[in-house]
N, C-alpha and C positions, 0 to 999 in steps of 0.2 A: 805700347802702341794703342792708339785710339781706334776702336772698331768702326768700320764703314759697313754699309749694308752688304757688300760683297768683298771678295778677297783683298787683303792688304797686299802691297807690292812685294814686300820681303817675306820669303817663305823658307821655313826650315823643312827640308824634304826628306822623307824616308827613302833611302836608296832602294832600287828595285831588288837587290839581293843584299840585305844588311848582314852583318856578322851573325854567325849562327846563334851565339848567346852573348848578350850584353846585359848583365844583371846588376849593374850598379844600383844602389839603393839610396844614395844621397839625395836630399831634397834640393831641387834647383828650379829655375824658371821653366825648364822642360823636363818631363819625366823620362826615365830610361825607356828605350824602345827595345823590345825583346823579340827575337825571331826564333821559332822552334820548328822542328820537323815532325813532331808527334804530339798528339793531343794529350797523351798520358803524362806529359811534363808540365801541364798547366796548373797554376795556382791562381784561382780567381781573386784571391785577396789582393794580389798585386795589381790586377786590373782595377779593382775598386779603390786602390791607393792612387790611381791615376796613370798607371803604366799603359802604354799602347803596345799590343801584342799582335804579331803576325805568325800564323801557322802556315808554313809553305806547303802547298799541295794538300792542305787539310781537308778539302772537300772530298777527295778520293778516299779518305779514311771514314767518311760518313755515309757515302752512297756509291753505288757501282760507278766505275769510271765512265765518264761521258754521258751518264743517264740524263742529267739535267740539260746538257747541251742538246741531246736528242729530243728532249721535251720542247726546248725552244724551237728547234727546227720543225717539229710537228705543229707547233702553234703558228709558225710562219706559213707552212703549207696550207693550214686550214684557213687562216685569216687573209692571206695574200694569194699564194698559188704554189703548187709543187715546184714549178720552175724557179720561183723566187727562193724557195727553201734550198734548192740544189745550188743556186748561185752563192747563197750565204754559207752553205756547207763548204764550198770550195774556197771562199775568200775569208770567212770568219764572221762571227756574230757582229763584230765591230762595224760591218759594212751594210747592215740591214737597211739603213736610210737611203741607200742607193737603189733599192728595189721596192721600197714601200713609202707611201706618203704618210702624213701625220695621222690621218684617220685610220689607216691600216696599222700603223705602229701602235696606236691605242688599242685596236682590236687584238693585236699580237700580245700586248701586255696583259689584257684581261683574260685572254685564252690561256696564257702561260700561268697566270695566277690560279685558275681553276685546275690546271693539270698538276701543278706542284703542291697544292695545299695538302692533300693526303700524305704525299711523300715527305713534305717538310715536317709534318708532325712526327713521323718515324725518325727522320734525321735528327731532330732535337732530342728525342729520347735516346738515340744512340750516342749523341754527343754527351749527354749526362752519364751514360753508362761507361764511356771511355775515359772520362776524367779520373784522375787519381783521387784518393780520399781528400775531401775539402774540409775547411775549418767549420763550415756550416752547411746545412742542407741546400741543395739546388732545387729551385722551382722553375717551371717552364711556362712560357706564354703562348697563346694561340696566334699571336701576331705573325703576319707574313707580309713582307714588303718586296714586291717584284718591281725593280727600279730599272727602267730602260731610258737612258738619258741621251737623246740624239744631239748632234751639234746644234748650237742655239740658232743658227741660220735656218734650220729646218722648222723650228717652232716659232720663229719671229712673226709677230702679228697674230698668233693664235693663243698667246698666253692666257688671255681672259677666259676663253672657253675651256682651257685645260686647267682651270683653277682647282678642280677636284682632284687633279693628278699632281698637285704640288708635292715635291719630294719623290715622285714616282716617274714623272716624265719632264717636269720643269723644275728648276732649282728651288730649294727652300733656303731662307736666310738663316743666320746664326741663331741657334736655339739650344735649350736644354730639355731633354725628353720629359723629365718629371714636371715641367711646367704644364704639360698636357694631361697625361693619364697614366704614365708608367711609374714604377717604383723608383725611389731614389737610390736603391741598391741594385738596380738592374744592370745587366751587361749586354751590349749589342754584339751580335754575330753578323758580320758583313762579309758575304761570300761572293767572290768574283767569278762570274761566268765568262767574262771577257777581260781584255787588258784594262787596267785602271791606270790612267796616265796623269801626269802633272796638270794637264790642261782639261781634265774632265772628271776629277775624282772628288775627294772629300777633304774638307778643312776641319781641323781640330785645334782649339785654342787651349793648350794645357795649362797655361798660367792662370786661366780664369776658373779652373776646376774648383768647385765647391765654394766659390765666392758668391757673395750676395750681389746679384746683377739686377738692374732695373729692366723690366720688360712689360709688354702689353698683352700678357697671356700667351701669345704665340710668337711674338717678335721681340728681339733684343732692342732696347732703345739705343739710339746712336750716341756717340760722344763719350763712351766709357772705355777706359784703358783696360784692355784684355790681353795684351802681350802679342807675341808673334804666333801665327798659325803654323801648324805642321800640316804638310800636304802629303797625301798618301798615294803610293804607287803599288800596284799588285799585278801579279800574273794570273792568268786564268786558273781557277782551282785554289787560289790562296784564300785564307780566312783572316779577317781582321777582327780583333776583339778590343772594345774600349767601353769605358763606363758610360752609361746613358746620360749621366749628369755632367759629362764633359760638354762644354760649349762647342757645338759643331754645326756645319752647314754644307750645302752642296757647292762644289766648285762649278760655276757656270761653264758649260762645255764649249770652249773656244777652239777645240781641236777638230781633226777630220774624222774621228771615230765615234760611234755610238758606244756608250758604256752600259754594260749589263751587270747588275748586282742583285742578289737576293738577301734579305735580312730576316733574322729571327732574334728573339730576346729570351734571356734567362734572368734569374734573380738568385743572388747568394744570400741565404738566410731568409727568414720570414719577410714578406713584402712590407715595405714602409712607404707611405705616400706623402708628397709635399702638401702642407696644409692649405696652400693656395692653388692647388692643381685645378685645371678646368674640367677634368674628367677622371675616370677610374676604369682600369681593366684588371681582371684577376690573373694571378699566376697559380699554376697547378702543381700539386705534389705528384711527381711522375710515378711514384711507387703505387699510387692508387688507380692510375689509368689502366684500362683493360681488365679491371677487377670489378666485382659487385659493389665496391666502395667508390666507384668513379664519381658519383654525385658529391662526395666529400672532398674531392681533389682541390677545389678552390677555397676550402674553408679558411685557411690562414689569411687569404686576401679579404674574404667576406667579413671576418671578425677584426676589422680595422676601422679607425676613424675615417680613413679615406673613403671606405664604402659608405659609411654613415653620411658623410658630406655629399656623396653622389646621390644618395636617396633624397636628401633635402633638395638638391638641384633639380632632380627629376620631378619632385612634387611641385616645386615652384613653377617649373615650365608648364606642367599640366594645368595648374590653377590659372596661370597667365593666359594660356590658350583658351580656357573656358571663358575668361573675362572679356576676351576680344570677340 
């Protein structure tokens, strides 16, 4: 199938409750979709091989039950009103847009980002601790993505001023993370705080995984055959894991519910960066965090060609700014 800027009409859909284990390993146009109940069953090699993995109720294994939902309600109480938070508590996070306008939604998202950032660091370290022994060392990223996607009718006409919230409040088109600044061997953790439905979720094009795709740094160029997308459905508390180098993008929210997701990133093995990436971010050795050796935690990322290219880009920008 030739890719359009947004979803193709035919979708292969992850069922809301897939079989508990489907571990077929044959190569095909679509990878196996594997569903687990426990983090201690995960082998991240399979994710980097292209498999899409769901851990049912996985968030409860990483943080006290309901704590992130309570943080979301506290953000609503602060940015909107205690009465709005009470209504959302009774009806569900999916209904935030019925009690808050777009400016208030933006304030809720920013407030929740601040509230979750320290807890998200601890969550990622716990994730690394709960994994069974892996084939290579796991590195962690400081990345945090608080993504609150209201129905598109709510943001219609405001997309321009929300450009800085692309991927966080307004949809982002099909892309590969390593085109920007992440490692080519990174794994995305996509944690659902609300229902993720077919009409407001995430699209992944597995047939395009690790193919050479034409792009403009941040956007996939149209007209390329990328296969059929997989569309994701999750229940609150589910975790989705997929390789950052999968071609993926936001499903524009055509449904009646706001979608709440929080994302973090890890890396299996020493970070490796795309030679034409537009940026660079470090991944940290979790064993050194919280120790006197904390300054050395990003060393494996610093000692890469990706970091050297980033220094060159920064130097050129400084020189250009002086020249103007």
